[in-house]
N, C-alpha and C positions, 0 to 999 in steps of 0.2 A: 448766388454765391456758391462757389465750388467747394465740395466737401474734401478735406484733406485726409488722406489715408496715413495712418501711423505705421511706420516701418517696424516690423517685428523681426527679431533675431531668429535665424534658422539653426537647427541642430541642437543636440542635447547639451546639458550643462556638463562641465568637466568632471563632476563628482559621480556621474553615472557609472555603474559597474556592469560589465558584460557577464551574464550568467550562461548564455549559450548563443548560437548564431542568430536566434530569433527572440531571445529573452534578455531584458535589461532591467536594472534595479536602481531606483533612487533611494538612498538610505534616509532614515528619519532625520538625520542631521542636515538634510537638504534645506529644510525650512522649519523654523521654530513652530512647535505645536503639532507636528506630524506624530501620530501614534504608532503607525506601522510603515514599513517600506512601500514604495509604489513600484509595481511590476508593469513593464511595458512589453508587449508582444509585437515585434516588428523586425523586418530585415534592417540591416545597417543603412541601406538606401532610403527606406521609409523613415527611419529614425532621424537621419540627417536632414530630411525635408520637413520634419515637424517643427513648428515654431514655438517660441517660448511660452505661448499661451497654453499649449498642451501640457507642458511640464508644471506650469503654475496650477492648472486646473486639477491635474491628478494629485498634486501635493495637497491641494485643498480637500479633496476627497479623503486622502490619508489622514487628515486632521479631524474628521468627523467623529463625534462621540459614539462609542459603541462599535467602531470598526474593528474587525478581527483579522489577523494574519497579514493581508496585503490589500492595497487598492490596485485595481487592474485597469489597464488601458489596452484596448485591442488595436490591431494594425491600422484601422481607419480612424485612429484618434485625432480629434480636432477639438478646438475650444469654442465656447460661445453658446452652447445649448444648456449648460448647467449639468447637474447630476440628478437622475430620476429619483 
């Protein structure tokens, strides 16, 4: 039996805010339970090629108890490995 791949949406959510050419922010209003904003460091091209799993995972990190200031996502951001 062939495994079916789930299609994932590419690109950032519309709520993302540009801080600079390489810095973007998802506000805590992006997802219920976020304690801090999520900062993503990436060019526009890289950001546009990140799939929705990246934004979901970084917002999950921003929801962890005890997190301070920001959750950070580096330019090689990808989902699926969890948070150390």
